[in-house]
C-alpha positions as CSV (number, residue, x, y, z in Angstrom):
1,M,-1.6,-26.2,-15.7
2,S,-2.5,-25.5,-12.0
3,L,-5.7,-23.6,-11.2
4,I,-5.4,-20.8,-8.7
5,T,-8.5,-20.7,-6.6
6,H,-10.3,-18.5,-4.1
7,W,-10.1,-19.0,-0.3
8,I,-13.5,-19.0,1.4
9,D,-14.5,-20.2,4.9
10,G,-11.1,-21.7,5.5
11,K,-10.5,-23.7,2.4
12,P,-9.6,-23.4,-1.3
13,V,-12.7,-23.0,-3.5
14,E,-12.8,-23.1,-7.3
15,G,-15.7,-20.6,-7.6
16,S,-18.9,-20.5,-9.6
17,G,-17.7,-18.8,-12.8
18,E,-16.3,-20.1,-16.0
19,R,-14.0,-17.1,-16.9
20,T,-10.3,-17.7,-16.4
21,Q,-7.1,-15.7,-17.1
22,P,-3.5,-16.9,-17.6
23,V,-0.9,-16.1,-15.0
24,L,2.5,-15.5,-16.5
25,N,6.2,-15.5,-15.5
26,P,7.3,-12.0,-16.5
27,A,10.9,-13.1,-16.9
28,T,10.0,-15.7,-19.6
29,G,6.6,-14.6,-20.8
30,E,5.4,-18.2,-20.3
31,Q,2.1,-19.1,-18.7
32,I,2.7,-20.8,-15.3
33,A,-0.9,-21.1,-14.0
34,T,-4.6,-20.4,-14.7
35,L,-6.6,-18.1,-12.5
36,G,-10.3,-18.6,-12.0
37,L,-12.0,-15.2,-12.0
38,G,-14.6,-14.6,-9.3
39,T,-18.2,-13.7,-9.8
40,T,-20.7,-11.8,-7.8
41,A,-21.9,-15.1,-6.4
42,D,-18.4,-15.9,-5.2
43,V,-18.2,-12.5,-3.5
44,D,-21.6,-13.1,-1.8
45,R,-20.3,-16.4,-0.5
46,A,-17.2,-14.9,0.9
47,V,-19.0,-12.0,2.6
48,A,-21.5,-14.4,4.0
49,S,-18.7,-16.5,5.5
50,A,-17.0,-13.4,6.8
51,T,-20.3,-12.1,8.3
52,E,-20.8,-15.3,10.2
53,A,-17.2,-15.5,11.4
54,F,-17.3,-11.8,12.6
55,A,-20.0,-12.6,15.1
56,T,-17.6,-14.9,17.0
57,W,-14.2,-13.3,16.2
58,S,-15.3,-9.8,17.3
59,Q,-16.1,-11.3,20.8
60,Y,-12.7,-12.9,21.2
61,S,-10.7,-11.4,24.0
62,L,-7.9,-9.0,23.2
63,S,-5.3,-11.4,24.5
64,K,-6.7,-14.3,22.3
65,R,-6.6,-12.1,19.2
66,A,-3.1,-11.0,20.0
67,A,-2.0,-14.6,20.4
68,V,-3.2,-15.4,16.8
69,L,-1.3,-12.3,15.5
70,F,1.9,-13.4,17.3
71,R,1.7,-16.9,15.8
72,F,1.0,-15.5,12.3
73,R,4.0,-13.2,12.7
74,D,6.2,-16.2,13.5
75,L,4.9,-18.3,10.6
76,L,5.4,-15.3,8.2
77,A,9.0,-14.9,9.3
78,E,9.6,-18.7,9.1
79,H,8.4,-18.9,5.5
80,T,9.8,-15.6,4.2
81,D,12.1,-17.3,1.6
82,E,9.4,-19.6,0.3
83,L,6.9,-16.7,-0.1
84,A,9.5,-14.4,-1.6
85,R,10.3,-16.9,-4.3
86,L,6.6,-17.3,-5.1
87,V,6.3,-13.5,-5.4
88,S,9.4,-13.3,-7.6
89,R,8.0,-16.0,-10.0
90,E,4.7,-14.2,-10.6
91,H,5.7,-10.6,-10.2
92,G,9.3,-10.6,-11.5
93,K,11.0,-8.7,-8.8
94,V,14.2,-10.1,-7.4
95,V,14.0,-12.5,-4.5
96,S,15.8,-10.3,-2.1
97,D,13.4,-7.4,-2.9
98,A,10.4,-9.7,-2.4
99,A,11.8,-10.7,1.0
100,G,12.1,-7.0,1.8
101,E,8.4,-6.3,1.1
102,I,7.6,-9.2,3.4
103,G,9.8,-7.7,6.1
104,R,7.9,-4.4,5.8
105,G,4.6,-6.3,6.1
106,L,6.0,-8.0,9.2
107,E,6.3,-4.6,10.8
108,V,2.6,-4.0,10.5
109,V,1.8,-7.5,12.0
110,E,4.1,-6.7,14.9
111,F,2.3,-3.3,15.3
112,A,-1.0,-5.1,15.4
113,T,0.0,-7.5,18.1
114,G,-0.1,-4.5,20.5
115,L,-3.8,-4.2,20.1
116,P,-4.5,-4.4,23.9
117,H,-2.7,-1.1,24.2
118,L,-3.9,0.3,20.9
119,L,-7.6,-0.2,21.7
120,K,-7.6,1.3,25.2
121,G,-10.4,3.7,25.7
122,E,-10.7,6.8,27.9
123,Y,-12.5,7.2,31.3
124,S,-13.7,10.2,33.1
125,D,-14.6,9.5,36.8
126,Q,-17.3,11.7,38.4
127,A,-17.9,13.8,35.3
128,A,-21.0,14.9,37.2
129,T,-22.1,13.8,40.7
130,G,-22.4,10.1,40.6
131,V,-21.9,10.0,36.7
132,D,-18.9,8.5,35.0
133,V,-18.2,8.7,31.2
134,Y,-16.0,6.3,29.3
135,S,-15.3,5.4,25.7
136,F,-14.1,2.4,23.6
137,R,-13.8,1.3,20.0
138,E,-15.6,-1.5,18.3
139,P,-15.0,-3.2,15.0
140,L,-17.0,-2.4,11.9
141,G,-17.9,-5.9,10.7
142,V,-16.8,-7.2,7.3
143,V,-14.2,-5.1,5.5
144,A,-12.5,-5.5,2.1
145,G,-9.1,-4.9,0.7
146,I,-8.4,-4.5,-3.0
147,T,-4.7,-4.6,-3.6
148,P,-2.2,-4.0,-6.5
149,F,0.2,-6.3,-8.3
150,N,3.4,-4.5,-7.3
151,F,3.3,-5.6,-3.6
152,P,1.3,-8.8,-3.4
153,V,2.3,-9.4,0.2
154,M,3.1,-6.0,1.7
155,V,0.0,-4.2,0.8
156,P,-2.4,-6.9,2.0
157,L,-0.4,-6.8,5.2
158,W,-0.9,-3.1,5.5
159,M,-4.6,-3.8,5.8
160,S,-5.5,-7.3,7.0
161,P,-3.5,-7.5,10.3
162,V,-5.0,-4.2,11.6
163,A,-8.5,-5.0,10.4
164,I,-8.4,-8.6,11.9
165,A,-6.7,-7.5,15.2
166,T,-9.4,-4.9,15.8
167,G,-12.1,-7.6,15.5
168,N,-13.2,-7.4,11.9
169,A,-13.5,-10.1,9.2
170,F,-11.6,-9.4,6.0
171,V,-12.2,-10.2,2.3
172,L,-9.1,-9.7,0.1
173,K,-9.4,-9.1,-3.7
174,P,-5.7,-9.4,-4.8
175,S,-4.3,-8.4,-8.2
176,E,-5.1,-11.0,-10.9
177,R,-1.5,-10.7,-12.2
178,D,0.2,-12.3,-9.1
179,P,-2.5,-13.9,-7.1
180,S,-0.8,-16.9,-5.4
181,A,0.7,-14.9,-2.5
182,S,-2.8,-14.2,-1.2
183,L,-3.5,-18.0,-0.8
184,F,-0.2,-18.4,0.9
185,L,-1.1,-15.8,3.4
186,A,-4.6,-17.4,3.9
187,D,-2.9,-20.7,4.8
188,L,-0.6,-19.0,7.3
189,W,-3.5,-17.2,8.9
190,Q,-5.3,-20.6,9.3
191,R,-2.2,-22.3,10.7
192,A,-1.9,-19.4,13.2
193,G,-5.3,-20.3,14.6
194,L,-7.5,-17.7,12.9
195,P,-11.1,-19.0,12.8
196,D,-12.4,-19.9,9.4
197,G,-14.1,-17.1,7.6
198,V,-12.2,-14.3,9.2
199,F,-9.8,-14.0,6.2
200,N,-11.1,-14.8,2.8
201,V,-9.8,-14.3,-0.7
202,V,-11.8,-13.8,-3.9
203,Q,-9.7,-13.8,-7.0
204,G,-10.9,-11.7,-10.0
205,D,-11.3,-8.5,-11.9
206,K,-13.8,-5.7,-12.1
207,E,-16.8,-8.0,-11.5
208,A,-15.4,-9.1,-8.1
209,V,-14.4,-5.5,-7.3
210,D,-17.8,-4.1,-8.1
211,A,-19.5,-6.8,-6.1
212,L,-17.6,-5.8,-3.1
213,L,-18.2,-2.1,-3.5
214,H,-22.0,-2.6,-3.8
215,H,-22.4,-5.4,-1.2
216,A,-24.6,-4.2,1.6
217,D,-22.7,-6.2,4.3
218,V,-19.2,-4.8,3.4
219,A,-18.7,-1.9,5.9
220,A,-15.4,-0.5,4.6
221,V,-13.0,-0.7,1.6
222,S,-9.3,-0.2,1.5
223,F,-7.6,0.2,-1.9
224,V,-4.1,0.8,-3.3
225,G,-3.6,1.3,-7.1
226,S,-3.8,3.8,-9.8
227,T,-5.4,7.2,-9.5
228,P,-8.3,6.7,-12.0
229,I,-9.3,3.5,-10.2
230,A,-8.8,5.0,-6.7
231,K,-11.3,7.8,-7.8
232,Y,-13.8,5.2,-8.9
233,I,-13.4,3.1,-5.8
234,H,-13.8,6.1,-3.6
235,A,-16.8,7.5,-5.4
236,T,-18.6,4.1,-5.8
237,A,-18.1,2.8,-2.2
238,S,-18.8,6.2,-0.7
239,A,-22.1,6.4,-2.5
240,E,-22.9,3.1,-0.9
241,G,-22.3,4.6,2.5
242,K,-19.0,2.7,3.2
243,R,-15.9,4.0,4.7
244,V,-13.1,4.3,2.1
245,Q,-9.4,4.7,2.0
246,A,-8.2,4.7,-1.6
247,L,-4.5,5.3,-2.3
248,G,-3.7,6.3,-5.9
249,G,-0.7,7.0,-8.1
250,A,2.4,9.0,-7.7
251,K,5.1,11.1,-9.3
252,N,7.7,11.2,-6.6
253,H,10.5,13.8,-6.8
254,G,14.0,13.6,-5.3
255,V,15.6,17.1,-4.9
256,V,19.4,17.2,-5.1
257,L,20.9,20.5,-3.9
258,A,24.4,21.6,-4.7
259,D,25.6,21.0,-1.2
260,A,24.5,17.3,-1.2
261,D,26.9,14.4,-1.1
262,L,26.5,13.6,-4.8
263,D,27.8,10.1,-4.7
264,D,25.4,9.3,-1.8
265,A,22.5,10.9,-3.7
266,V,23.3,9.1,-6.9
267,D,23.5,5.7,-5.1
268,H,20.0,6.4,-3.5
269,L,18.4,7.8,-6.6
270,T,19.6,4.8,-8.6
271,A,18.2,2.2,-6.2
272,A,14.9,4.2,-5.7
273,A,14.3,4.6,-9.4
274,F,15.3,1.2,-10.6
275,G,14.5,-1.1,-7.7
276,A,11.6,-3.5,-8.5
277,A,11.9,-2.2,-12.1
278,G,10.4,1.1,-10.9
279,E,7.1,-0.5,-10.2
280,R,6.7,1.0,-6.7
281,C,4.2,3.8,-5.7
282,M,7.1,5.2,-3.8
283,A,9.8,5.0,-6.5
284,L,11.7,8.2,-7.1
285,S,11.0,8.8,-10.8
286,V,12.0,12.4,-11.0
287,A,15.4,13.9,-9.9
288,V,15.1,17.6,-9.5
289,V,18.7,18.8,-9.6
290,E,20.2,22.2,-8.9
291,D,21.8,23.5,-12.2
292,S,25.2,24.0,-10.9
293,V,25.7,20.2,-10.2
294,A,23.4,18.8,-12.8
295,D,26.0,17.9,-15.4
296,E,28.1,16.1,-12.8
297,L,25.1,14.3,-11.3
298,V,23.8,13.1,-14.7
299,A,27.1,11.7,-15.6
300,K,27.3,9.7,-12.3
301,L,23.6,8.6,-12.7
302,A,24.4,7.3,-16.2
303,A,27.3,5.3,-15.0
304,K,25.3,3.8,-12.2
305,A,22.3,3.0,-14.5
306,R,24.5,1.2,-16.9
307,A,26.0,-0.9,-14.1
308,V,22.5,-2.2,-12.9
309,K,22.4,-5.9,-13.3
310,V,19.1,-6.9,-15.0
311,G,17.9,-10.4,-15.0
312,A,15.3,-12.9,-13.9
313,G,14.1,-12.4,-10.3
314,D,15.7,-15.6,-9.1
315,E,19.0,-15.0,-10.8
316,P,21.8,-14.6,-8.2
317,G,23.1,-11.0,-8.1
318,A,20.3,-9.5,-10.1
319,D,19.4,-5.9,-9.1
320,M,16.3,-5.6,-11.2
321,G,13.9,-7.9,-12.9
322,P,11.3,-7.5,-15.7
323,V,8.2,-5.4,-15.6
324,I,4.8,-7.1,-15.1
325,T,3.4,-7.6,-18.5
326,A,4.1,-7.2,-22.2
327,A,1.6,-4.3,-22.3
328,A,3.5,-2.6,-19.5
329,K,6.8,-2.9,-21.4
330,E,5.1,-1.4,-24.5
331,R,3.7,1.5,-22.6
332,I,6.9,2.3,-20.8
333,E,8.9,2.2,-24.0
334,G,6.3,4.4,-25.7
335,L,6.8,7.0,-22.9
336,I,10.6,6.9,-23.4
337,S,10.0,7.6,-27.1
338,S,7.7,10.5,-26.3
339,A,10.5,12.1,-24.3
340,D,12.7,11.9,-27.4
341,R,10.1,13.5,-29.5
342,D,9.5,16.2,-26.9
343,G,13.1,17.3,-27.0
344,A,14.4,15.7,-23.8
345,Q,17.9,14.0,-23.9
346,I,17.9,10.2,-23.4
347,V,21.2,9.6,-21.7
348,V,20.7,5.9,-21.0
349,D,18.1,4.1,-23.2
350,G,16.3,1.0,-21.8
351,R,14.2,0.3,-24.9
352,G,14.6,-3.0,-26.6
353,Y,16.4,-4.5,-23.7
354,T,16.9,-8.3,-23.7
355,V,18.3,-10.7,-21.2
356,P,20.2,-13.7,-22.7
357,G,18.1,-16.9,-22.2
358,H,15.0,-14.8,-21.4
359,E,14.4,-13.2,-24.8
360,N,10.6,-13.4,-24.4
361,G,10.6,-11.7,-20.9
362,F,9.2,-8.3,-20.3
363,F,12.4,-6.4,-19.7
364,V,13.0,-2.7,-19.9
365,G,16.5,-1.5,-19.1
366,P,17.3,1.3,-16.6
367,T,16.7,4.6,-18.4
368,V,17.9,8.1,-17.6
369,I,16.3,11.1,-19.4
370,D,17.9,14.5,-18.9
371,R,16.5,18.0,-19.6
372,V,12.9,16.9,-19.0
373,A,10.3,19.7,-18.9
374,T,7.1,19.5,-16.8
375,E,5.0,19.7,-19.9
376,H,6.7,16.6,-21.4
377,E,4.5,13.5,-21.5
378,V,7.1,11.4,-19.7
379,Y,6.9,13.8,-16.8
380,R,3.1,14.2,-16.7
381,E,2.3,10.4,-16.7
382,E,3.1,8.0,-13.9
383,V,5.5,5.8,-15.9
384,F,5.6,2.9,-13.3
385,G,8.8,1.6,-14.9
386,P,12.6,1.9,-14.6
387,V,12.8,5.5,-15.9
388,L,14.4,8.4,-14.1
389,D,13.6,11.9,-15.4
390,V,16.0,14.7,-14.6
391,V,14.5,18.2,-14.2
392,R,17.0,21.0,-13.8
393,V,16.2,23.9,-11.5
394,S,17.9,27.0,-10.2
395,G,17.6,26.1,-6.5
396,L,15.3,25.0,-3.7
397,E,12.6,27.6,-4.3
398,E,12.1,26.5,-7.9
399,A,12.3,22.8,-6.9
400,L,9.3,23.4,-4.4
401,E,7.4,25.2,-7.2
402,V,7.8,22.2,-9.5
403,I,6.8,19.6,-6.9
404,N,3.9,21.6,-5.5
405,A,2.5,22.2,-9.0
406,N,2.4,18.4,-9.7
407,P,-1.1,16.8,-9.2
408,Y,0.4,13.9,-7.2
409,G,1.6,14.2,-3.6
410,N,2.6,10.8,-2.4
411,G,6.3,10.8,-1.5
412,T,9.3,13.1,-2.0
413,A,12.9,13.4,-0.8
414,I,15.6,16.0,-0.5
415,F,19.4,15.4,-0.6
416,T,21.3,18.1,1.2
417,S,23.8,18.8,4.0
418,S,21.9,21.9,5.1
419,G,19.5,21.6,8.0
420,E,18.0,25.0,7.1
421,A,17.2,23.8,3.5
422,A,15.8,20.4,4.8
423,R,13.5,22.2,7.2
424,T,12.3,24.7,4.6
425,F,11.6,21.8,2.2
426,Q,9.8,19.6,4.7
427,R,7.5,22.4,5.8
428,G,6.9,23.9,2.3
429,V,6.4,20.8,0.2
430,K,2.7,19.7,-0.4
431,V,3.4,16.0,-0.2
432,G,2.3,13.4,2.4
433,M,5.6,11.6,3.0
434,V,8.9,13.3,3.0
435,G,12.5,12.0,3.2
436,V,15.5,13.9,4.2
437,N,18.5,12.1,2.7
438,V,16.1,9.1,2.7
439,P,14.9,8.2,-0.9
440,I,11.8,6.1,-0.1
441,P,10.3,7.5,3.0
442,V,7.8,4.7,3.7
443,P,6.8,5.3,7.4
444,V,7.4,2.6,10.0
445,A,4.3,0.7,11.0
446,W,3.6,2.8,14.1
447,H,3.1,5.8,11.9
448,S,0.6,5.9,9.0
449,F,1.2,5.7,5.2
450,G,-0.6,8.0,2.8
451,G,-0.1,10.8,0.3
452,W,-1.9,14.1,-0.6
453,K,-3.7,15.4,-3.6
454,D,-4.4,12.9,-6.4
455,S,-2.5,10.2,-4.4
456,L,-5.2,9.7,-1.8
457,F,-9.0,9.7,-1.8
458,G,-10.7,9.6,1.5
459,E,-9.4,11.0,4.8
460,S,-7.6,8.0,6.1
461,H,-4.1,6.7,5.6
462,V,-3.3,3.1,6.1
463,Y,-1.9,1.1,9.0
464,G,-0.6,2.8,12.2
465,P,-2.9,5.0,14.3
466,E,-5.1,6.0,11.3
467,G,-5.5,2.3,10.4
468,I,-6.8,1.5,13.9
469,A,-9.3,4.4,13.6
470,F,-10.4,3.4,10.2
471,Y,-11.3,-0.2,11.1
472,T,-13.1,0.8,14.3
473,R,-15.8,3.2,15.5
474,G,-16.1,4.9,18.8
475,K,-18.7,4.3,21.5
476,V,-19.2,6.5,24.5
477,V,-21.1,5.4,27.6
478,T,-22.4,7.8,30.2
479,Q,-23.4,5.8,33.3
480,R,-25.0,6.5,36.7
481,W,-25.9,4.1,39.5
482,P,-28.8,5.5,41.5
483,H,-28.2,5.6,45.3
484,R,-30.9,3.7,47.3
485,A,-32.0,5.5,50.5
486,H,-34.9,4.4,52.6
487,G,-36.1,2.4,49.6
488,D,-36.2,5.3,47.2
489,L,-34.2,5.9,44.1
490,R,-32.6,9.3,44.4
491,G,-31.9,11.1,41.1
492,D,-32.7,14.5,39.8
493,A,-34.7,13.7,36.7
494,S,-35.3,16.8,34.5
495,F,-37.2,17.8,31.4
496,H,-34.4,20.1,30.3
497,F,-30.6,19.9,29.8
498,S,-28.5,21.3,32.5
499,G,-25.0,22.7,31.9
500,D,-24.3,22.5,35.7
501,A,-21.8,19.7,36.1
502,S,-22.0,20.1,39.9
503,K,-25.3,18.3,39.9
């Protein structure tokens, strides 16, 4: 049984602790590797390596840093299939979906290659007589990323390329459920020419997380995960004086108005609800449907849900794989049962789902639940599984009331043929990312990703312009070169401020 290690100072490291954890294949339930869980000492070692590397890397020219990013981008594209299969084996998502997440991560790498433009400062010539003022941005130092199981490649690539391009050193604490992708990325970074110590990986659980949050030499922490943990990360790291961007959970709604193309809406709702077995922070888990078309829409959704091909991630033609663990399967099925008890109508039931040849896998079938009310447990909780709730409303006004009353504000979408309705929706909804006939509105890399309300703690979204700002800090220089005349330095020194810029 292979041991999955850390990556510190440019090489695999077994670590100092004795605690381990099995890594499972969700499609079979079988153990495929053993993970060594990091200790505080392992974090200290990684941060020390990153601190030393930062001193050199931060002084690299912009063109040299960009060259490393370009090589990393090419290596990532070259090895997409290999990496996607590794992700599928440990996560369970189908290989094509895993390749898709790598592609979205590539977008951020490509964005980061433009750092010579992104880091340009501002210059004011002759702000006062003989005085010029200019600004630029500098890296923070050592920064950490704590990332979730559902996107073991994409989310680290939301963080590390931007942090590294801007001159920081990065310590990644990936999910302990699918940890191998992080080591694959570390190897690619090294092959791209990144100096040892600039990208480190510490595997582990809460001990490793807490060590990063409290470490005096970690300047900033980026996190994506559940809302309770996001709150903890934000509060703990902020109390230590660190910058924090902590993205939490979601309950994403897709509004379907009566004037929408129902077949198009159903296709997109099905893919957005059941893709990756619903284990996406941007999955559409609630369809908010106008009453007049609800019966027709639910019938179409049911037919589409039953047609979804569920299987192992590497099975040709599979649309959806298993959920991540047996505990996740039990929790999701419990929430489906709660909907039954609460009086909702289970139209398509995914409980007890088995895949021939994979009877011990963690499978939950696509599930459609109609007539869900906002007080139902299945609505209140972030299910994080292949479950689509249908909430019926009288129209757009009530749909907005439902969404805005929800504590989450990550992503939302509207399906309509009315520009007026779309504009009313996008201006009135209290959610950070909005799609108009687009079910999963993850922004392209040159914008920034982030939600509102209980979906984000801290002011900063990830990647894009806000990512650049998060991983750097501004410095402003006011300079004057005294004029020499007859051997004297000429300058109007004063004991008080002057508001007269003409001087």
